[in-house]
C-alpha positions in Angstrom: 146.0 116.1 86.0 143.2 116.4 83.5 144.2 113.6 81.1 143.8 110.0 81.5 144.6 108.5 78.1 142.1 105.9 76.9 140.7 105.7 80.5 139.3 109.2 80.2 139.5 112.6 81.9 137.7 111.5 85.1 140.1 108.7 85.7 143.0 111.1 85.0 141.8 113.3 87.9 141.5 110.3 90.2 145.0 109.1 89.2 146.4 112.6 89.8 144.8 112.8 93.2 146.3 109.3 94.1 149.7 110.4 92.8 149.9 113.5 94.9 148.7 111.9 98.1 151.0 108.9 97.6 153.9 111.2 97.0 153.1 113.0 100.2 152.8 109.7 102.1 156.2 108.4 101.0 157.8 111.8 101.5 156.7 111.6 105.1 157.8 107.9 105.5 158.8 107.2 109.1 158.2 110.9 109.9 156.5 110.2 113.2 159.2 107.8 114.3 161.8 110.5 113.5 159.9 113.2 115.3 159.5 110.9 118.3 163.3 110.3 118.4 164.5 113.8 117.5 162.0 115.9 119.3 160.6 113.9 122.1 163.7 111.7 122.9 161.6 108.6 122.6 163.3 105.2 123.1 163.1 102.0 121.0 160.0 100.8 123.0 158.1 104.0 122.3 159.0 104.0 118.6 157.9 100.3 118.3 154.6 101.2 120.1 154.0 104.1 117.7 154.6 101.8 114.7 152.4 99.0 115.9 149.6 100.4 118.0 148.7 103.3 115.7 147.8 101.1 112.6 146.3 98.4 114.8 144.0 100.6 116.7 143.2 102.6 113.5 142.1 99.3 111.9 139.7 98.6 114.7 138.3 102.2 114.7 137.7 101.9 110.9 135.5 98.8 111.2 132.1 100.6 111.6 133.1 103.1 108.8 132.9 100.4 106.0 129.1 99.8 106.4 128.6 103.5 106.9 130.4 104.4 103.7 128.8 101.7 101.6 125.4 103.4 101.5 126.8 106.8 100.5 128.2 108.3 97.3 131.9 107.5 97.3 133.5 110.8 96.2 132.1 112.8 99.2 133.5 110.0 101.5 136.9 110.2 99.8 137.0 114.0 100.0 136.0 114.0 103.7 138.7 111.4 104.5 141.3 113.5 102.7 140.3 116.7 104.5 140.2 114.9 107.8 143.7 113.6 107.3 144.9 117.0 106.3 143.5 118.7 109.5 144.7 115.9 111.8 148.2 116.0 110.4 148.5 119.8 110.6 147.9 119.5 114.3 151.4 118.1 114.7 153.3 121.1 113.3 151.0 123.5 115.2 151.6 121.7 118.5 155.4 121.6 117.7 155.5 125.3 117.0 153.7 126.0 120.3 156.0 123.7 122.2 153.1 121.4 123.1 153.8 118.3 121.0 153.6 115.1 123.0 154.0 111.4 122.3 150.3 110.8 123.1 149.3 113.3 120.3 151.5 111.4 117.8 149.9 108.2 118.8 146.4 109.6 118.5 147.2 111.2 115.1 148.6 107.9 113.9 145.4 106.1 114.9 143.2 108.7 113.2 145.1 108.7 110.0 145.2 104.9 109.8 141.4 104.7 110.2 140.9 107.4 107.5 143.3 105.6 105.2 141.3 102.4 105.3 138.0 104.3 104.8 139.4 106.3 101.9 140.9 103.3 100.2 137.7 101.2 100.5 135.6 104.0 99.1 138.2 104.6 96.3 138.1 101.0 95.3 134.3 101.1 95.0 134.5 104.3 93.0 137.1 102.9 90.7 134.8 100.0 89.9 132.0 102.4 89.0 134.3 104.7 87.0 136.4 102.3 84.9 135.0 99.5 82.6 135.8 96.1 83.8 138.1 95.3 80.9 140.3 98.4 81.8 140.5 97.7 85.5 143.9 95.9 85.2 145.4 98.9 83.3 144.1 101.3 85.9 145.4 99.3 88.8 148.7 98.9 87.0 149.0 102.7 86.8 148.3 103.0 90.5 150.9 100.3 91.3 153.5 102.0 89.1 152.8 105.4 90.8 153.2 103.8 94.3 156.6 102.3 93.5 157.8 105.5 91.9 156.9 107.4 95.0 158.4 104.8 97.3 161.7 105.1 95.3 161.9 108.9 95.4 160.0 110.0 98.4 162.0 108.7 101.4 165.4 110.1 100.3 163.8 113.5 99.5 161.9 113.4 102.8 165.1 112.7 104.7 166.9 115.6 103.0 163.9 117.9 103.7 164.0 117.0 107.4 167.7 117.7 107.5 167.3 121.1 105.9 164.1 122.4 107.2 163.3 120.6 110.5 161.5 117.4 111.7 157.9 118.4 111.0 158.5 119.5 107.4 157.4 116.3 105.7 154.3 116.1 107.9 153.2 119.5 106.5 153.9 118.3 103.0 151.9 115.2 103.6 148.9 117.2 105.0 149.1 119.5 101.9 149.1 116.5 99.6 145.8 115.3 101.1 144.3 118.8 100.5 145.4 118.6 96.9 144.0 115.1 96.6 140.6 116.3 97.9 140.7 119.1 95.3 141.6 116.6 92.5 138.7 114.3 93.5 136.3 117.2 93.5 137.5 118.1 90.0 136.6 114.7 88.7 133.1 116.0 88.1 130.3 114.1 86.5 127.5 112.3 88.4 128.3 109.5 90.8 126.2 106.4 90.8 123.5 106.3 93.5 124.6 103.6 96.0 122.6 100.4 96.1 121.6 99.6 99.7 121.5 96.0 100.8 120.6 97.0 104.4 118.3 99.8 105.6 120.1 103.1 106.3 120.8 103.6 110.0 122.5 106.2 112.0 124.7 103.5 113.6 125.4 100.1 112.0 124.3 97.1 113.9 126.8 94.5 115.2 126.0 92.2 112.4 126.5 94.9 109.8 130.1 95.3 110.9 130.9 91.7 110.0 129.4 91.8 106.5 132.7 92.4 104.8 134.4 89.4 106.5 131.3 87.3 106.1 131.3 87.7 102.3 135.1 87.2 102.0 135.1 84.0 104.0 132.0 82.6 102.1 133.5 83.3 98.6 135.7 80.5 97.2 137.7 82.9 95.1 138.3 85.6 97.7 138.8 83.5 100.8 142.2 81.9 99.9 143.5 85.2 98.6 142.5 86.9 101.8 144.5 84.6 104.0 147.4 84.5 101.5 147.8 88.3 101.1 147.3 89.1 104.8 149.9 86.6 106.0 152.3 87.2 103.2 152.3 91.0 103.7 152.6 90.6 107.5 155.6 88.3 107.3 157.4 90.5 104.8 156.9 93.6 106.9 157.7 91.8 110.2 161.2 91.1 108.8 161.9 94.8 108.1 162.8 96.0 111.7 165.2 93.0 112.3 166.8 93.6 108.9 167.4 97.3 109.8 169.1 96.2 113.1 171.1 93.6 111.3 172.4 95.9 108.6 172.9 99.2 110.5 173.8 97.9 114.0 175.5 94.5 113.5 177.0 94.8 110.0 177.7 98.6 110.3 176.1 99.7 107.0 175.6 103.5 106.8 172.0 104.8 107.0 172.3 106.0 103.4 173.4 102.5 102.3 170.4 101.0 104.0 168.1 103.5 102.3 169.8 102.8 98.9 169.3 99.1 99.4 165.5 99.6 99.3 165.2 102.6 97.0 167.0 101.1 94.0 165.0 97.8 94.0 161.7 99.7 93.7 162.5 99.9 90.0 161.4 96.2 90.0 157.9 97.4 91.1 157.8 99.7 88.1 158.8 96.9 85.8 156.4 94.4 87.2 153.4 96.8 87.1 154.1 97.6 83.5 154.5 93.9 82.5 151.3 92.8 84.4 148.7 93.6 81.7 150.9 92.0 78.9 151.5 88.9 81.0 147.8 88.5 81.6 147.0 88.9 77.9 149.6 86.3 77.0 149.2 83.7 79.8 145.9 84.4 81.4 145.0 86.0 84.7 144.9 82.9 86.9 148.3 81.6 85.8 149.9 85.0 86.3 148.3 85.4 89.7 149.4 82.0 90.8 153.0 82.2 89.4 153.7 85.7 90.8 152.1 84.7 94.1 154.4 81.8 94.4 157.5 83.6 93.3 157.0 86.6 95.7 157.2 84.2 98.6 160.6 82.8 97.6 162.9 85.8 98.0 162.8 86.9 101.6 164.7 83.9 103.1 167.8 85.2 101.2 167.9 88.3 103.5 169.0 86.0 106.3 172.3 85.5 104.6 173.3 89.1 104.1 176.9 89.8 105.0 179.0 93.0 105.4 180.4 95.1 102.7 179.6 95.5 99.0 178.6 91.9 98.5 176.0 92.1 101.3 174.6 95.3 99.9 174.3 93.8 96.4 172.6 90.7 97.9 170.0 92.8 99.7 169.3 94.8 96.5 169.0 91.6 94.4 166.6 89.9 96.8 164.5 93.1 97.2 164.4 93.6 93.5 163.1 90.1 92.8 160.6 90.4 95.6 159.3 93.8 94.6 159.2 92.9 90.9 157.0 89.9 91.7 154.8 92.1 93.9 154.6 94.6 91.1 153.1 91.9 88.9 150.9 90.3 91.6 149.3 93.4 93.2 147.5 94.9 90.2 146.3 91.5 89.0 145.1 90.6 92.5 143.4 94.1 93.0 141.6 93.8 89.7 140.4 90.2 90.4 139.2 91.2 93.9 137.1 94.1 92.4 135.7 91.9 89.7 134.9 89.1 92.1 133.1 91.6 94.6 129.5 92.6 94.1 129.2 96.3 93.4 127.0 96.9 96.5 129.6 95.4 98.9 132.9 96.7 97.6 133.4 99.3 100.4 132.7 96.8 103.2 134.8 94.1 101.8 137.8 96.4 101.1 137.5 98.0 104.5 137.4 94.5 106.2 140.4 93.3 104.1 142.5 96.4 104.8 141.6 96.5 108.6 142.6 92.8 108.9 145.8 93.3 107.0 146.9 96.3 109.1 146.0 94.7 112.4 147.8 91.5 111.5 150.9 93.2 110.3 151.1 95.3 113.4 150.7 92.2 115.7 153.2 90.1 113.7 155.7 93.0 113.6 155.5 93.4 117.3 155.9 89.6 117.8 158.9 89.5 115.5 160.5 92.4 117.5 160.3 90.3 120.6 161.6 87.3 118.7 164.6 89.2 117.3 165.5 90.5 120.8 165.6 86.9 122.0 167.1 84.9 119.1 168.9 87.7 117.2 167.8 89.5 114.0 169.2 87.0 111.6 167.2 84.1 113.1 164.0 86.2 113.1 164.5 87.1 109.4 165.2 83.5 108.5 162.0 82.3 110.3 159.9 84.9 108.5 161.4 83.8 105.2 160.8 80.1 105.9 157.1 80.7 106.9 156.6 82.8 103.7 157.5 79.7 101.7 154.3 78.1 102.9 152.0 81.0 102.0 151.5 79.9 98.3 149.6 76.9 99.6 146.8 79.4 100.4 146.5 80.7 96.8 143.4 79.7 94.8 144.0 76.6 92.7 141.5 77.4 90.0 139.9 80.4 88.3 136.6 81.8 89.6 134.3 83.8 87.4 133.8 87.6 88.1 130.7 88.6 90.0 128.5 91.3 88.5 125.8 93.5 90.0 124.8 92.5 93.5 125.1 88.8 93.1 124.9 87.2 96.5 127.7 85.2 98.1 126.9 81.6 99.1 126.3 82.9 102.7 123.9 85.9 102.2 124.3 89.2 104.0 121.4 89.8 106.4 119.7 93.1 107.0 118.9 92.2 110.6 122.6 91.6 111.4 121.9 88.0 112.3 
């Protein structure tokens, strides 16, 4: 993808690399869980372990990688993360073909990929801030958001069909190839990357204090701190309700698997709509008002899933609730991502994004596991209702007023210290 419209050719290659890797990721959606069930005869406990432990441990593993990547040019970090994910994922079909695939390997690969995901995304956010002028960041993030929702709408059904036709590891191979193509696309961006600005001396291994720099800045910044708690808790509660909803729809209410998939594929059109509307809404109403309104509205939908019933009416209710939720997320996410980049000093973007992503993944994994236990005790409908009720309180964490963007390496109220103190 060599074009990029008004954002330029280099952004076009970055967008193309993102599109192909995102398509691969959604094509392989739940691939490890399916392999665990179909190939390794794993039970529900093992599948839950794979879903929760992999991202959580990967988040912990990624912690030292943020400070490490901050002082390096971002494109080589992104290419390395892509190639690493490609090689690690290819180990799965190789082991499968040799009859040596194990649950332990799936777990280790899940951890490695999660850590590389966080590192890649943190470096990519910093690179995007270097590449795209500040006034165009919202447009760029809107394109990424639209691409993600398109892939999430098309990828899982195609992946399921591919597994049915060609075997359980097919989509893992496709995902690995997508990372290779992404690495080639990032390399094709060309041009000269900005030399990173070091706020701490280069070291072979970050000190303990360096590892906390991202969180230290987030918690000290009056604009980022409320959004940090809001987004982490909101996303965790939304995701925590997903497994109980699957059990409720497929097991209790007897929806067919294709109906369950359809109930979440069709509403992804709301994400496309929201991401396209976000720049226009910001232009008309202002960023803070859009961020606050969309942030409030996205918390109001999930409670409705607790009232889903059988038959067509139940399916329509799920689609309507999910459409409203995803449309609000489609507006909120690019505005939030742009504000976070604008509010973050250029020399701390990688550390802050890595800390944010690691916290989000670990929290989601922990809350999802907790909600699984809750659903097994109280029933899936009660667990869904509790998640929806708690979501109604998350808008209280949204920032109440606008905060100006930060430029250059402007320090946070609590400064980062080179000695790790």
